[in-house]
N, C-alpha and C positions, 0 to 999 in steps of 0.2 A: 478595165479591173476597177474595183471599186474597193478601198481600201477601210476596214473596219474604222468607228470614230470611239477609241473607248472614253474619252473624255466628256461623251453624251451620257454616258449609263451613271457617271458622280465617281465619288471615289472609294475605294474599299478600307474600310473600317472595323476593328476590332471591340468588340463591346468588353470590356474590363470590370465591367460593373459585379458578374458573377464570379470572376477570381477573385474579386477584391475581398466581397462578401466570405466566400469559403477561407480566404486568408485570416481573415479577423475572426472568423470562428475557431480556427483550429489554434490562433496565439492564445484566445480566453478558456480553452480547452486545454492546454497545456498549463497555462498559468490557474488553472483552478485543483485541476491535478497534483501540482507539484506541490501547491500550500498544503492540500490535504495530506500529501506523503509528509509532509516537515511536521505538521501538528504530529503527529504519531509518537514522532520520537522527540517531542517539546515537554511531555508527560515528567513534573519534577520527580525523578526516580533515580535513589542513590542505590547504582549497580553495585554486584557483590563484583571482586577484584580474581581474575583466572591467575593461578602459576601459569597453566598452559594450556593450549587450544590453539586452533586453525581458524583466519579469517573466511570469514562468510565471501565464495564466490558467486558473483550475480548470474542468475539463469533465468530462463522462462516463468521458472515456478510463481506462484499468484504468492504472494507473501501478506499475511494478516500478522499484526500486532496486537496481543493484549498487554495491557499495561497494568501490574499489581502498586496501586499507591501503599503508602506508610499505612493508610487506615483498613488495608486488605480489599478496596473494591476495585472493579475489573471493569475498566476500558478497554472496547473495542470501534475502530472507528469510529471515533467520537462521542461514543453511546456509553452510558454506564449499564452493566449487563449483571443478571444473577447467573446462577450456574443452567437453569433452563432457557434462560436468553442466550448465552453465548452457545448451548447447544444447538439449538436453532439457527444462530448465527452462524455458524459451522458446515451445518448440512446444509445449507442455501447458497454458501460459497462454494463447495465442493460441489454443487450442480455446476455452479458457472464456469469452472474451470475446471481442465483436466488432471493438474496435480495444484494440492493447496500444502502449504507450508505456514506453520505458527512460530512466532518467534513470543517468547515470554519477556517482557522487561518488568523484572521486580524486584520491589528495594529490598535491599539487602535485611533490611531489618524484620521483614514479613514472616512468621511462620511457615514453613512448609506446608500446613494444613491449610493454607489459602493456594497453594499452589497445585497441590494433587487432584483438585477438582476438574481443575481445565485441564488437566493432561488427561482425565477420565472421559472429560467431552470431544478432547480429542479421537481417543479412540473408538467411541461412539459413532462419531460423524464420520469415519474411516479416512483422517487425518494422521499418517504416519511420520512426516517430516514435521520435529519441533525441535525449537533449538532455543537456548537463554541466551538473553543479551548480558554481556559481562564488560569490563574492563579490563585491557590488558595489566602487565604487571609493569610495562613501564608508566602507564596514564593515571595506575591506580595509586591509592596511598598505603 
């Protein structure tokens, strides 16, 4: 009986190139998405101080941050928006995700008249979860 010779066929090797490519793409994706999330919270806004409240728990809800600057400008996803533009942006985001939450980061010196239209656009876009970013009493002044 003749025994097979495995040495004649060559060695068995894995091609690691596709796995390395995918790994690098994932690393780049997470670095870019993390950077974009950090930019939303880096807009210079002097947040109001809250006397009471609950910390926000993490969940699967798509979160959109709308920054209202001292000048009263609205910034969302790194773009300067007006009332109509914000409405279109919220409708697009609502179509992408099952549930959307809008977090309003507003400078404490801004008049409520600049925040009210944001809430109106949330209502029109069928976004029912709206929160306000504030500084807690132990961190605020």
